[in-house]
C-alpha positions as CSV (number, residue, x, y, z in Angstrom):
1,M,-27.1,-40.7,-24.9
2,V,-28.0,-42.9,-22.0
3,F,-24.4,-44.0,-21.7
4,T,-23.4,-40.2,-22.0
5,L,-25.6,-39.1,-19.2
6,G,-24.5,-42.0,-17.2
7,T,-20.8,-41.3,-17.4
8,F,-21.7,-37.5,-16.6
9,V,-23.5,-38.4,-13.6
10,F,-20.6,-40.7,-12.8
11,F,-17.9,-38.4,-12.7
12,T,-19.8,-35.5,-11.2
13,A,-20.9,-37.9,-8.5
14,L,-17.4,-38.9,-8.0
15,V,-15.9,-35.7,-7.5
16,A,-18.7,-34.9,-4.9
17,V,-17.9,-38.1,-2.9
18,I,-14.1,-37.6,-2.8
19,S,-14.7,-33.9,-1.7
20,W,-16.9,-35.1,1.2
21,Y,-14.6,-37.8,2.2
22,L,-11.8,-35.5,2.3
23,T,-13.5,-32.7,4.2
24,K,-16.1,-34.7,6.5
25,D,-14.0,-34.2,9.8
26,D,-13.4,-30.5,9.2
27,D,-14.5,-28.1,11.7
28,L,-17.1,-25.9,10.1
29,K,-18.3,-23.9,13.1
30,T,-15.4,-21.3,13.3
31,E,-14.5,-18.5,11.1
32,S,-11.2,-20.0,10.2
33,G,-12.6,-23.4,9.7
34,Y,-15.4,-22.4,7.5
35,F,-14.0,-19.5,5.5
36,L,-10.1,-20.4,5.2
37,G,-10.1,-24.3,5.4
38,G,-8.6,-24.0,8.8
39,R,-5.5,-22.3,7.3
40,S,-4.4,-25.8,6.5
41,L,-4.3,-25.8,2.5
42,S,-1.1,-27.3,0.7
43,A,0.5,-26.0,-2.3
44,T,-1.0,-28.4,-4.6
45,V,-4.8,-27.6,-3.2
46,I,-4.2,-23.9,-3.5
47,A,-2.6,-24.2,-7.2
48,G,-5.6,-26.5,-8.1
49,S,-8.3,-24.4,-6.3
50,M,-6.8,-21.0,-7.9
51,M,-6.6,-22.5,-11.3
52,L,-10.1,-23.9,-11.7
53,T,-11.6,-20.9,-10.0
54,N,-9.9,-19.1,-12.8
55,L,-10.6,-21.4,-15.5
56,S,-14.1,-22.0,-16.1
57,T,-16.6,-21.7,-18.9
58,E,-16.7,-17.9,-19.3
59,Q,-13.1,-18.4,-20.4
60,M,-13.6,-21.4,-22.2
61,V,-16.4,-20.0,-24.4
62,G,-15.3,-16.4,-24.1
63,L,-11.8,-16.5,-24.6
64,N,-11.8,-19.2,-27.3
65,A,-14.2,-16.8,-29.2
66,Q,-11.5,-13.9,-28.9
67,G,-8.8,-16.4,-29.9
68,F,-11.0,-17.3,-33.0
69,K,-10.9,-13.8,-33.9
70,S,-7.5,-12.3,-33.0
71,G,-5.4,-15.5,-32.2
72,L,-2.5,-15.9,-30.0
73,A,-2.4,-12.1,-29.0
74,V,-5.4,-12.9,-26.4
75,I,-2.9,-15.1,-24.4
76,A,-2.2,-11.8,-22.7
77,W,-5.2,-12.5,-20.5
78,E,-3.9,-16.1,-19.6
79,S,-0.1,-16.2,-19.9
80,G,0.3,-12.6,-19.1
81,A,-1.9,-13.2,-15.9
82,S,1.6,-14.6,-14.6
83,I,3.0,-11.4,-13.8
84,G,0.2,-10.5,-11.4
85,I,0.4,-14.0,-9.9
86,V,4.2,-13.4,-9.1
87,I,3.5,-10.2,-7.4
88,L,1.1,-12.0,-5.2
89,A,3.6,-14.5,-4.2
90,I,6.6,-12.1,-3.6
91,Y,4.8,-9.0,-2.2
92,F,1.1,-9.3,-1.2
93,L,1.0,-12.9,0.2
94,P,3.6,-12.4,2.7
95,K,1.9,-8.9,4.0
96,Y,-1.5,-10.7,3.9
97,L,-0.4,-13.5,6.3
98,Q,2.0,-11.2,8.4
99,G,-1.6,-9.9,9.4
100,S,-3.5,-12.8,9.5
101,I,-6.3,-11.3,7.0
102,T,-9.3,-13.2,6.2
103,T,-10.6,-10.6,3.7
104,V,-9.4,-7.9,1.8
105,P,-11.7,-5.2,3.2
106,E,-10.9,-6.3,6.6
107,F,-7.1,-5.3,5.6
108,L,-8.4,-2.1,4.4
109,E,-10.5,-1.1,7.5
110,E,-6.9,-1.4,9.3
111,R,-5.2,0.5,6.7
112,Y,-7.6,3.3,6.1
113,D,-10.8,3.0,8.2
114,K,-14.4,1.6,8.6
115,S,-15.8,3.3,5.9
116,V,-13.4,2.5,3.1
117,R,-13.9,-1.2,4.5
118,N,-17.5,-0.8,3.6
119,I,-17.2,0.9,0.3
120,V,-14.9,-1.9,-0.8
121,S,-17.0,-4.6,0.6
122,I,-20.0,-3.3,-1.4
123,F,-17.8,-2.9,-4.4
124,F,-16.7,-6.7,-4.4
125,L,-20.4,-7.7,-3.9
126,L,-21.5,-5.6,-6.8
127,T,-18.5,-7.2,-9.1
128,L,-19.4,-10.9,-8.0
129,G,-22.9,-10.3,-8.0
130,I,-23.5,-8.4,-11.2
131,A,-20.7,-9.3,-13.3
132,F,-19.2,-12.5,-12.4
133,L,-21.4,-15.0,-10.8
134,P,-24.2,-14.4,-13.7
135,T,-21.5,-14.9,-16.4
136,V,-20.3,-18.1,-15.2
137,L,-23.7,-19.5,-14.9
138,Y,-24.5,-18.3,-18.4
139,S,-21.4,-19.3,-20.2
140,G,-21.9,-22.8,-18.4
141,S,-25.5,-23.1,-19.7
142,I,-24.2,-22.4,-23.1
143,A,-21.3,-25.0,-23.1
144,M,-23.8,-27.9,-21.4
145,M,-26.9,-26.9,-23.9
146,K,-24.5,-27.4,-26.6
147,L,-22.7,-30.6,-25.6
148,F,-26.0,-32.4,-24.4
149,D,-28.4,-30.8,-26.9
150,I,-30.7,-30.0,-24.2
151,P,-33.3,-28.1,-26.4
152,G,-33.6,-31.5,-28.4
153,I,-33.6,-33.8,-25.5
154,F,-36.4,-31.8,-23.5
155,G,-38.1,-30.5,-26.7
156,I,-37.7,-26.8,-25.5
157,S,-36.4,-23.6,-27.0
158,Q,-33.0,-22.5,-26.6
159,E,-33.7,-19.8,-24.2
160,S,-35.6,-22.4,-21.9
161,A,-32.7,-24.5,-22.3
162,I,-30.4,-21.6,-20.9
163,V,-32.8,-21.2,-18.1
164,L,-32.8,-24.8,-17.1
165,S,-28.9,-25.3,-17.4
166,V,-28.4,-22.1,-15.4
167,W,-30.6,-23.5,-12.5
168,L,-29.0,-26.6,-12.3
169,I,-25.6,-25.4,-12.1
170,G,-26.6,-22.6,-9.5
171,I,-28.1,-25.1,-7.3
172,I,-25.6,-27.8,-7.1
173,G,-23.0,-24.9,-7.1
174,S,-24.6,-23.4,-4.1
175,I,-24.7,-26.8,-2.0
176,Y,-20.8,-26.9,-2.3
177,A,-20.1,-23.0,-1.4
178,I,-23.1,-22.9,1.2
179,F,-22.6,-26.2,3.2
180,G,-19.2,-27.3,2.6
181,G,-17.0,-24.0,3.2
182,L,-13.8,-23.2,1.5
183,K,-12.1,-26.4,2.0
184,A,-14.7,-28.5,0.3
185,V,-14.7,-25.8,-2.5
186,A,-10.7,-26.0,-2.7
187,V,-11.0,-30.0,-2.7
188,S,-13.4,-30.4,-5.4
189,D,-11.8,-27.7,-7.3
190,T,-8.2,-30.0,-7.3
191,V,-10.3,-33.0,-8.2
192,N,-12.3,-31.3,-11.1
193,G,-8.7,-29.7,-12.0
194,V,-7.4,-33.0,-13.0
195,G,-10.4,-33.9,-15.4
196,L,-10.2,-30.3,-16.6
197,V,-6.6,-30.2,-17.7
198,I,-7.3,-34.0,-19.4
199,G,-10.2,-33.1,-21.1
200,G,-9.3,-29.2,-22.0
201,L,-6.0,-30.5,-23.6
202,A,-8.0,-33.1,-25.5
203,I,-9.7,-30.7,-27.6
204,P,-6.6,-29.0,-29.1
205,V,-4.6,-32.5,-29.5
206,L,-7.9,-33.8,-31.3
207,G,-8.3,-30.4,-33.3
208,F,-4.4,-30.9,-34.5
209,I,-5.3,-34.5,-35.6
210,Y,-8.3,-33.4,-37.3
211,L,-6.4,-30.8,-39.6
212,G,-3.4,-33.1,-40.0
213,D,-5.3,-36.0,-41.5
214,G,-4.7,-38.3,-38.4
215,S,-1.0,-36.5,-37.5
216,M,-1.0,-34.2,-34.7
217,L,2.4,-32.9,-36.1
218,K,0.9,-32.2,-39.6
219,G,-2.1,-30.4,-37.8
220,M,0.3,-27.8,-36.3
221,E,2.2,-27.3,-39.5
222,Y,-1.3,-26.8,-41.3
223,I,-2.0,-23.7,-38.8
224,F,1.6,-22.5,-39.5
225,Q,0.9,-22.6,-43.3
226,H,-2.6,-21.6,-43.5
227,A,-3.1,-19.2,-40.7
228,P,0.1,-17.6,-39.3
229,E,-1.5,-14.4,-38.6
230,K,-3.4,-16.0,-35.8
231,L,0.1,-17.4,-34.1
232,N,1.1,-13.8,-33.6
233,T,1.2,-12.9,-29.8
234,I,1.6,-9.2,-30.6
235,G,-1.7,-7.9,-30.9
236,G,-2.5,-5.1,-33.4
237,K,-4.8,-2.3,-32.9
238,D,-7.8,-3.9,-34.3
239,S,-7.2,-6.9,-32.1
240,Q,-9.2,-7.9,-29.0
241,A,-6.1,-7.5,-27.1
242,P,-3.8,-4.8,-28.5
243,F,-0.5,-5.3,-27.3
244,G,-0.3,-1.6,-25.9
245,A,-3.3,-2.6,-23.9
246,A,-1.7,-5.9,-23.0
247,I,1.0,-4.1,-21.1
248,T,-0.8,-1.3,-19.5
249,G,-4.6,-1.6,-18.7
250,M,-4.6,-5.3,-18.8
251,R,-1.8,-5.7,-16.2
252,I,-3.7,-3.3,-14.1
253,T,-6.8,-5.5,-14.1
254,A,-4.7,-8.7,-13.5
255,L,-3.2,-6.9,-10.5
256,Y,-6.5,-6.7,-9.0
257,Y,-7.7,-10.1,-10.0
258,W,-4.6,-12.2,-8.9
259,C,-3.4,-10.0,-5.9
260,T,-6.8,-8.1,-4.3
261,N,-9.8,-10.4,-5.5
262,Q,-11.3,-12.2,-2.9
263,A,-12.5,-15.4,-4.9
264,I,-9.0,-15.9,-5.8
265,I,-6.7,-14.9,-3.0
266,Q,-8.9,-16.6,-0.3
267,R,-7.1,-20.0,-1.2
268,A,-3.7,-18.3,-0.6
269,L,-4.9,-17.1,2.5
270,G,-5.8,-20.4,3.9
271,A,-2.4,-21.8,3.3
272,K,-1.1,-23.5,6.2
273,S,2.3,-21.5,5.7
274,L,3.7,-18.8,3.6
275,K,6.1,-21.3,2.1
276,E,3.2,-23.5,1.0
277,G,1.2,-20.4,-0.3
278,Q,4.3,-19.1,-2.5
279,K,4.8,-22.6,-3.8
280,G,1.0,-23.0,-4.6
281,V,0.7,-19.4,-6.2
282,L,3.8,-19.8,-8.2
283,L,2.8,-23.2,-9.6
284,T,-0.6,-21.3,-10.5
285,A,1.3,-18.9,-12.6
286,L,3.3,-21.7,-14.5
287,L,0.1,-23.4,-15.3
288,K,-1.1,-20.3,-16.5
289,I,1.6,-19.6,-18.8
290,V,1.8,-23.1,-20.4
291,V,-1.5,-25.0,-19.9
292,A,-4.2,-22.3,-20.0
293,P,-3.4,-21.0,-23.4
294,L,-3.7,-24.6,-25.0
295,I,-7.1,-24.9,-23.1
296,L,-8.6,-21.2,-23.8
297,V,-7.0,-20.0,-26.8
298,V,-5.5,-22.7,-29.3
299,P,-9.0,-24.4,-29.7
300,G,-10.2,-21.1,-31.1
301,I,-7.6,-21.0,-33.7
302,I,-8.1,-24.6,-34.8
303,A,-11.7,-23.5,-35.1
304,Y,-10.9,-20.9,-37.3
305,C,-9.0,-23.4,-39.6
306,I,-11.9,-25.5,-39.7
307,Y,-14.7,-23.4,-40.1
308,G,-13.3,-20.0,-41.5
309,N,-16.0,-17.2,-41.0
310,E,-18.5,-19.6,-41.1
311,I,-19.2,-19.3,-37.4
312,G,-18.2,-16.9,-34.7
313,G,-19.0,-15.5,-31.2
314,D,-19.5,-17.5,-28.1
315,I,-20.4,-20.5,-29.9
316,V,-17.3,-21.5,-31.2
317,Y,-16.0,-23.3,-28.6
318,P,-19.0,-25.5,-28.0
319,T,-19.4,-26.2,-31.8
320,L,-15.9,-27.4,-32.0
321,V,-16.2,-29.6,-29.1
322,N,-19.3,-31.1,-30.7
323,K,-17.5,-31.7,-33.9
324,L,-14.2,-33.2,-32.5
325,L,-15.1,-34.9,-29.3
326,P,-16.0,-38.9,-29.6
327,T,-19.2,-39.8,-28.3
328,Y,-18.0,-42.1,-25.6
329,M,-16.1,-39.0,-24.1
330,T,-19.0,-36.8,-23.9
331,G,-20.1,-37.5,-20.6
332,F,-16.6,-37.2,-19.1
333,F,-16.1,-33.8,-20.9
334,G,-19.5,-32.7,-19.8
335,A,-18.5,-33.4,-16.0
336,V,-15.3,-31.5,-16.7
337,L,-16.9,-28.7,-17.7
338,F,-19.9,-29.0,-15.4
339,G,-17.1,-29.2,-12.5
340,A,-15.3,-26.1,-14.0
341,V,-18.5,-23.8,-13.8
342,L,-19.2,-25.0,-10.2
343,S,-15.7,-24.1,-9.2
344,S,-16.0,-20.7,-10.3
345,F,-19.4,-20.5,-9.2
346,N,-19.0,-21.9,-5.5
347,S,-15.7,-20.3,-5.1
348,A,-17.0,-16.7,-5.8
349,L,-20.2,-17.5,-3.7
350,N,-18.1,-18.5,-1.0
351,S,-16.0,-15.4,-0.9
352,A,-19.1,-13.2,-1.3
353,S,-20.7,-14.8,1.8
354,T,-17.3,-14.2,3.6
355,I,-17.1,-10.5,2.9
356,F,-21.0,-10.0,3.6
357,S,-21.0,-11.9,7.2
358,L,-17.4,-10.5,8.2
359,N,-17.1,-7.1,6.7
360,I,-20.8,-5.8,6.5
361,Y,-23.1,-7.7,8.7
362,K,-21.0,-8.2,11.7
363,P,-19.6,-4.7,12.1
364,L,-22.5,-2.9,10.9
365,F,-25.4,-4.7,12.4
366,K,-24.3,-7.3,15.2
367,P,-20.6,-6.6,16.5
368,E,-21.2,-9.4,19.0
369,A,-22.4,-12.0,17.0
370,S,-20.8,-15.3,17.6
371,E,-18.8,-17.3,15.1
372,E,-21.3,-19.9,14.7
373,Y,-24.2,-17.1,14.3
374,L,-21.9,-15.5,11.4
375,I,-21.6,-18.6,9.5
376,K,-25.4,-19.0,9.5
377,I,-25.8,-15.6,8.2
378,S,-23.0,-16.3,5.5
379,K,-25.3,-19.2,4.5
380,Y,-28.3,-17.1,4.3
381,F,-26.8,-14.5,2.1
382,G,-25.0,-17.1,-0.2
383,T,-28.4,-18.5,-0.8
384,I,-29.9,-15.0,-1.8
385,L,-27.1,-14.0,-3.9
386,A,-27.2,-17.4,-5.8
387,V,-31.0,-17.2,-6.7
388,F,-30.2,-13.6,-7.9
389,S,-27.4,-14.6,-10.0
390,M,-29.6,-17.6,-11.4
391,I,-32.3,-14.8,-12.4
392,V,-29.9,-12.5,-13.9
393,A,-27.8,-15.1,-15.9
394,P,-30.2,-15.8,-18.9
395,F,-30.3,-12.0,-19.5
396,I,-26.3,-11.8,-20.6
397,S,-27.4,-13.2,-24.0
398,K,-28.6,-9.6,-24.5
399,S,-25.0,-8.2,-24.0
400,S,-22.8,-6.9,-27.2
401,G,-19.1,-7.2,-27.9
402,G,-18.7,-10.8,-26.6
403,L,-19.0,-12.6,-23.4
404,F,-15.4,-12.3,-22.1
405,E,-14.9,-8.7,-22.9
406,F,-18.3,-7.8,-21.1
407,I,-17.3,-9.5,-17.8
408,Q,-13.9,-7.6,-17.9
409,K,-15.5,-4.2,-18.8
410,V,-18.2,-4.5,-16.0
411,A,-15.8,-5.9,-13.4
412,G,-13.4,-3.0,-14.1
413,L,-15.9,-0.6,-12.9
414,F,-15.3,-1.4,-9.3
415,S,-12.3,-3.9,-9.1
416,V,-9.5,-1.5,-10.3
417,P,-10.4,1.3,-7.6
418,I,-9.8,-1.7,-5.2
419,A,-6.4,-2.5,-6.8
420,I,-5.4,1.1,-6.6
421,I,-6.0,1.6,-3.0
422,V,-4.8,-2.0,-1.9
423,L,-1.6,-1.5,-3.8
424,V,-1.1,2.2,-2.3
425,G,-2.3,0.6,1.2
426,I,0.5,-2.0,0.8
427,F,3.4,-0.1,-0.4
428,S,2.8,3.3,1.3
429,R,2.3,4.3,5.0
430,K,1.3,7.8,4.5
431,A,-2.1,7.2,2.1
432,S,-4.9,8.8,3.9
433,A,-8.5,7.4,3.9
434,L,-9.9,10.5,2.5
435,A,-7.4,10.1,-0.4
436,A,-8.4,6.7,-1.2
437,K,-12.3,7.6,-1.0
438,I,-11.9,10.4,-3.6
439,S,-9.7,8.1,-5.6
440,M,-12.6,5.5,-5.9
441,G,-15.1,7.9,-6.5
442,F,-13.2,9.5,-9.3
443,F,-12.4,6.1,-11.0
444,V,-15.8,4.9,-10.8
445,I,-17.7,8.0,-12.0
446,V,-15.5,8.7,-15.1
447,Y,-14.9,4.9,-16.0
448,G,-18.5,4.4,-15.8
449,Y,-19.3,7.4,-17.8
450,T,-16.7,6.3,-20.7
451,Q,-18.0,2.9,-20.8
452,F,-21.6,2.9,-20.2
453,I,-23.1,6.4,-20.8
454,G,-20.9,8.2,-23.3
455,S,-19.7,7.4,-26.9
456,F,-16.0,6.7,-25.9
457,K,-14.0,5.2,-28.6
458,L,-10.9,4.3,-26.6
459,H,-10.4,0.6,-25.9
460,F,-11.5,0.3,-22.2
461,L,-8.1,-1.3,-21.3
462,Y,-6.5,1.9,-22.2
463,V,-8.9,3.9,-20.0
464,V,-8.2,1.7,-17.1
465,A,-4.7,2.7,-17.5
466,I,-5.2,6.5,-17.8
467,L,-7.3,6.4,-14.8
468,F,-5.0,4.4,-12.9
469,V,-2.3,6.8,-13.2
470,I,-4.6,9.8,-12.5
471,C,-6.0,8.0,-9.3
472,L,-2.4,7.5,-8.0
473,I,-1.7,11.4,-8.6
474,I,-5.2,12.3,-6.8
475,I,-4.1,10.2,-3.9
476,Y,-0.7,12.0,-3.9
477,V,-2.2,15.5,-4.1
478,V,-5.1,15.1,-1.6
479,D,-2.2,13.7,1.1
480,K,0.1,16.6,0.3
481,I,-3.0,19.2,0.6
482,I,-4.4,17.3,4.0
483,P,-1.8,15.3,5.3
484,P,-2.7,12.0,7.2
485,K,-2.5,12.2,11.2
486,K,-0.2,9.4,11.5
487,E,1.6,6.7,9.5
488,Y,0.3,3.0,9.0
489,S,2.3,-0.2,10.3
490,L,1.0,-3.5,9.4
491,P,0.2,-5.5,12.5
492,V,2.1,-8.7,13.3
493,R,-0.5,-11.6,13.9
494,Y,1.1,-14.7,13.0
495,E,-1.2,-17.8,12.7
496,V,1.0,-19.8,10.5
497,P,4.5,-19.7,10.0
498,I,5.8,-16.9,7.5
499,E,9.4,-18.1,6.7
500,P,9.4,-17.7,2.7
501,W,10.0,-20.3,0.1
502,E,14.0,-20.0,-0.4
503,Y,13.4,-20.6,-4.1
504,R,10.7,-18.0,-4.7
505,Y,12.9,-15.4,-6.6
506,T,14.6,-18.1,-8.7
507,V,11.3,-19.4,-9.6
508,S,9.9,-16.1,-10.3
509,V,12.6,-15.3,-12.8
510,I,12.5,-18.5,-14.6
511,L,8.5,-18.1,-15.0
512,M,8.9,-14.6,-16.4
513,A,11.7,-15.6,-18.6
514,L,9.5,-18.2,-20.1
515,L,6.8,-15.5,-20.5
516,V,9.1,-13.6,-22.5
517,Y,10.3,-16.2,-24.4
518,I,6.9,-17.2,-25.6
519,Y,6.2,-13.5,-26.5
520,V,9.4,-13.5,-28.6
521,I,9.4,-16.9,-30.3
522,F,5.8,-16.4,-31.4
523,S,6.3,-12.9,-33.1
524,K,7.7,-11.6,-36.1
525,L,11.3,-11.5,-34.3
526,G,10.9,-15.5,-34.0
527,I,9.2,-18.3,-36.2
528,L,6.9,-16.0,-37.7
529,Y,9.4,-13.6,-39.8
530,G,9.5,-16.2,-42.4
531,G,12.5,-17.4,-44.8
532,E,14.7,-20.5,-44.8
533,F,16.1,-20.3,-41.4
534,I,13.1,-20.3,-39.1
535,K,14.7,-23.4,-37.1
536,M,18.1,-21.9,-36.6
537,R,16.5,-18.6,-35.8
538,A,14.3,-20.3,-33.1
539,S,17.3,-22.4,-31.7
540,I,19.5,-19.2,-31.4
541,I,16.5,-17.1,-29.5
542,T,16.3,-20.3,-27.2
543,L,19.8,-20.4,-26.5
544,I,20.0,-16.7,-25.7
545,F,17.1,-17.2,-23.2
546,I,18.4,-20.2,-21.8
547,V,21.9,-18.2,-21.0
548,I,20.4,-14.8,-19.8
549,T,17.7,-16.7,-17.3
550,G,20.8,-18.7,-15.9
551,L,22.6,-15.8,-15.1
552,I,19.7,-14.0,-13.7
553,C,18.8,-17.1,-11.5
554,T,22.7,-17.3,-10.4
555,W,22.3,-13.8,-9.1
556,T,19.0,-14.4,-7.4
557,R,20.0,-17.5,-5.6
558,K,22.8,-15.4,-4.1
559,I,20.2,-12.9,-3.0
560,E,18.1,-15.6,-1.4
561,K,21.2,-17.0,0.4
562,N,21.8,-13.6,1.9
563,S,18.5,-12.9,2.9
564,K,18.3,-15.9,5.0
């Protein structure tokens, strides 16, 4: 245990030292320097930070629990998210950087009015403060508690161990976010990301070897032979990711998360150029398609093959890690998990502080506030929000339906209305502030009733999809009855070069083709159909996708050359 704790402290401290060294000369006294890393982030840093902000223990714990129950169908949350990421790269990011946007509420103030900015700022803070931050702390505490046997070490109850872990993670994460600014967060994310990929991929590799009695390939064959139903990407109606929900409501929530969620897009907003931003964002999409499912879903399937129905719920992933991981790797893996938790927590905390200081405090209470004073207010607010999250986090254990579903359902209350009005605001010049407010109010009331008050049986993602369409209709009807006084035009305020990446369309096509290929190959149309010709069918499907993708890429390259 001494060796384990020693390696844990060493790797955790190493990340802190590297992050400090690489950011020690940064100017943190200006809004751009503190909140956007001086608009100097490279593609690699953007991708690493976006990925690690997204990949944390609330997914390692919660999504692997869903994978244990529903199999590969739940990759819709991960690989399917690449659709929203590509949309960010192609459509949203150029608009954001053209207007030198710092926060989404700032854009909505220009697009609609100040009251819309205020409402959305509050929605963001509620989503981060009530759903995201406490859940990240809770999931991290569960993982750390199981990995290090904290109750046994300190002779305390499981509840007390959760509280201890929550406060340890919360305090260290707060130091990064509050005193280091965005660039310190992004750099630490990138360094931790390397460890996360290594450590995260080690678990499925060790799991395959365990199932195959020393052979990784035989372990893969074991799953194919004994649990083929878990390899189907097309989720049934009883799945935690039904295919119908995966292509409707889930895509809408992903649109919010990857295109309008301040905690995610703030990294892209800090890009040194549009070209670097698009490279980083599309690299994130590739990681989500290929790497994320191996870390966040496949271990749950392996756990099912090992334990059957003996376990379940949010202890699936920590239990599997304890079984598979050699003792000498426990400290390193603990540091990786700790870094992943810190990443999500400090990123969200930094974004919440940004929104509060720039979009609530400054315009409502002190318009003449200096940049240095606003940064001070941001730090005060971040401290208060961090303490609040640490107090709330232990109570999440009382929630039903699983950790991952809990955060998605609660976040949907405020996130989807934001996605609707941002989407309309970017693609329509005529939508009015009144229409946006009515749409948001309608969604929050109806969705809140169906999910938290009434006994509504329909899956919450179908409810999201239905309300999304209704809200768009509401905006259209309101604008027809009370037309807006003038059309909106996004102002041009270039702070970074906005020449787009010349391969953006080609890479996007390849990514989307890869996504469709994975869905087809791991379905009854592909290798799960059975029979003697599985390899031949897989080869034919692969060849067809390569040819079609090549033809489309040739066409998109012509478009890219003509657009110069």
